[in-house]
C-alpha positions in Angstrom: 202.5 121.4 121.9 199.0 122.5 122.5 196.6 124.8 124.3 193.8 123.1 126.3 190.5 124.5 127.7 188.0 122.9 130.0 184.2 123.6 129.8 182.9 126.7 131.4 181.7 125.1 134.6 183.4 127.3 137.2 181.1 130.0 138.8 182.4 133.4 139.7 181.5 137.0 139.5 178.0 136.2 138.2 179.2 134.1 135.2 180.7 130.8 134.3 184.4 130.3 133.6 186.8 127.9 131.8 190.5 127.4 132.5 193.0 127.6 129.6 196.5 126.1 129.8 199.5 125.1 127.8 201.4 121.8 127.9 204.6 123.5 126.7 205.2 126.9 128.3 203.7 130.0 129.8 205.1 131.9 126.9 203.0 129.8 124.5 200.0 130.3 126.7 200.5 134.1 126.9 200.9 134.3 123.1 197.7 132.4 122.5 195.8 134.4 125.0 197.0 137.6 123.4 195.8 136.3 119.9 192.3 135.8 121.2 192.2 139.1 123.1 192.4 137.7 126.7 193.5 140.4 129.1 196.7 139.8 131.1 194.8 140.1 134.3 193.0 136.9 133.4 196.2 134.9 134.1 196.3 133.2 137.5 199.4 131.3 138.5 199.3 128.7 135.7 196.2 129.3 133.7 193.9 131.9 132.1 190.4 132.2 133.3 188.1 132.5 130.2 184.5 133.6 130.6 181.9 131.4 128.9 181.1 133.9 126.2 184.7 133.7 125.0 185.0 129.9 125.1 184.1 129.6 121.4 186.8 132.1 120.5 189.4 130.0 122.2 188.2 126.8 120.6 187.9 128.5 117.2 191.5 129.7 117.5 192.7 126.1 118.2 192.4 125.4 121.9 191.6 121.7 122.5 188.5 120.9 124.5 189.2 118.6 127.5 187.6 117.8 130.8 188.9 119.5 133.9 190.7 116.5 135.2 192.5 116.0 131.9 193.4 119.7 131.8 195.1 119.4 135.3 196.8 116.1 134.3 198.3 117.7 131.2 199.4 120.8 133.1 201.0 118.7 135.8 202.8 116.3 133.4 204.2 119.4 131.6 205.7 120.6 134.9 203.7 123.8 134.7 201.3 123.3 137.6 201.5 126.0 140.3 198.9 125.1 143.0 197.7 127.7 145.4 199.9 128.4 148.3 203.2 127.6 146.5 
């Protein structure tokens, strides 16, 4: 039961982004996101997009830092992966 976040290495809209996921449920993910002040619009299919300036807030609140491949692996193993186009 954990929240995971990858490094802010994804470019978009003039900044760098991380992905934040749960290995338990979307409910757990939404609750954690609300606690750190992430807007609902930041949720995309199976993860939250977190701007680099908010990365420390997520880690400070308990998100576990993992690489991007590990994040996707944990999301997939939890049965929560929702790839684009599905």
